[in-house]
Structures are given as C-alpha cells and as structure tokens.
C-alpha positions in Angstrom: 11.1 22.1 109.6 7.4 20.2 110.4 4.8 22.3 109.5 1.8 23.0 112.5 -1.6 23.5 112.6 -1.0 27.2 113.6 1.1 27.9 110.5 -1.6 27.5 108.5 -3.4 30.8 107.2 -7.1 29.2 106.6 -9.6 29.0 109.4 -11.9 26.9 107.5 -10.0 23.6 108.1 -12.4 20.5 110.1 -10.5 19.1 112.7 -12.8 16.8 114.1 -11.8 13.8 111.7 -8.8 12.3 112.7 -6.7 10.2 109.2 -5.3 7.1 109.6 -2.3 7.1 108.8 -0.9 10.2 110.8 3.0 9.0 110.3 5.0 10.6 107.6 6.4 6.7 107.4 3.6 6.3 105.4 2.8 7.1 102.2 -0.1 8.7 100.4 -2.1 6.1 98.2 -6.1 5.8 97.2 -7.8 7.5 100.6 -9.9 10.0 99.4 -8.0 13.3 99.9 -10.4 15.8 101.5 -8.7 19.5 101.2 -11.1 20.6 104.4 -9.8 18.2 106.4 -7.0 20.6 108.6 -5.6 17.0 109.5 -5.4 15.2 106.3 -3.8 18.8 104.9 -1.0 19.0 107.4 0.1 15.2 106.1 0.3 16.5 102.8 2.1 19.4 103.3 4.4 17.8 105.9 4.5 14.8 104.2 5.6 16.3 100.6 8.1 18.3 103.1 10.2 15.0 103.6 10.0 13.9 99.6 11.9 17.2 98.2 14.1 17.0 101.5 13.3 19.9 102.9 10.0 22.2 104.2 10.2 25.9 104.9 7.7 27.8 106.2 7.4 29.5 102.8 6.9 26.3 101.1 4.5 25.0 103.8 1.9 27.7 102.7 2.6 28.1 99.4 1.4 23.9 99.1 -1.5 25.1 101.3 -2.6 27.6 98.5 -2.1 25.8 96.1 -4.5 23.3 97.1 -7.3 25.9 98.3 -7.2 27.3 95.0 -5.5 25.2 92.1 -6.5 21.5 93.0 -8.5 20.1 90.2 -11.9 18.4 91.2 -10.8 15.7 89.9 -8.1 14.5 92.7 -9.6 12.7 94.6 -7.1 10.5 96.0 -3.9 11.4 98.6 -1.6 9.8 95.9 -3.5 11.9 92.9 -2.7 14.9 95.0 0.8 14.9 96.1 1.5 13.5 92.2 0.1 16.9 91.3 1.7 18.7 94.2 5.0 17.2 92.6 4.1 18.4 89.4 3.8 21.3 90.4 6.5 21.3 92.2 9.2 19.8 89.0 8.0 22.8 87.0 6.8 26.1 88.7 8.6 25.8 91.6 12.3 25.8 91.2 
C-alpha cells in the first residue's frame, strides 16, 4: 500500500516544499528531516513500509503519530529518523 496525503490525520503539514527524492528507490540520508513537511513525512512513511516489506493503514498512522508525538528533538537527519523508527518497530511493534 502507498500511504497518501489524504491518509494523514494531521492537518498542520507544509506542502510548499518539495523534497529532492520523491522516489522510494532513494534511501534516507543526512538531509535534514522536517516533521512538518508533509512531502517528507509521506516519503519517510512509505520508505519505512518498503523496508519492512509491508505497510498497512494502521502502520502508516502509527508512524505519523510516533513522529508527531515521540520524535526526539536531537534527531535531525532522515537517516537518524529512519533508524529511530526501525528501533521502535523492532522492539515495540511486534
């Protein structure tokens, strides 16, 4: 499943700024992650879904919620956010 803009619960996202890698073939890297950028949030949700081999609506909403509520402020890059999500998935999700 591809998680889309209309699936997000939050309405506060900025859609003005595009990200340089909209395709899921590009991996997260040291680019700054902005949790308020809707395009970047969708990229992270969908890339994470591809990396674990599945993505349900509940998974996407859980990732959105985790980022909105629990993302530590010291995590600034896409790769650090991705690794944090992976840790949450491995230890708490299953």
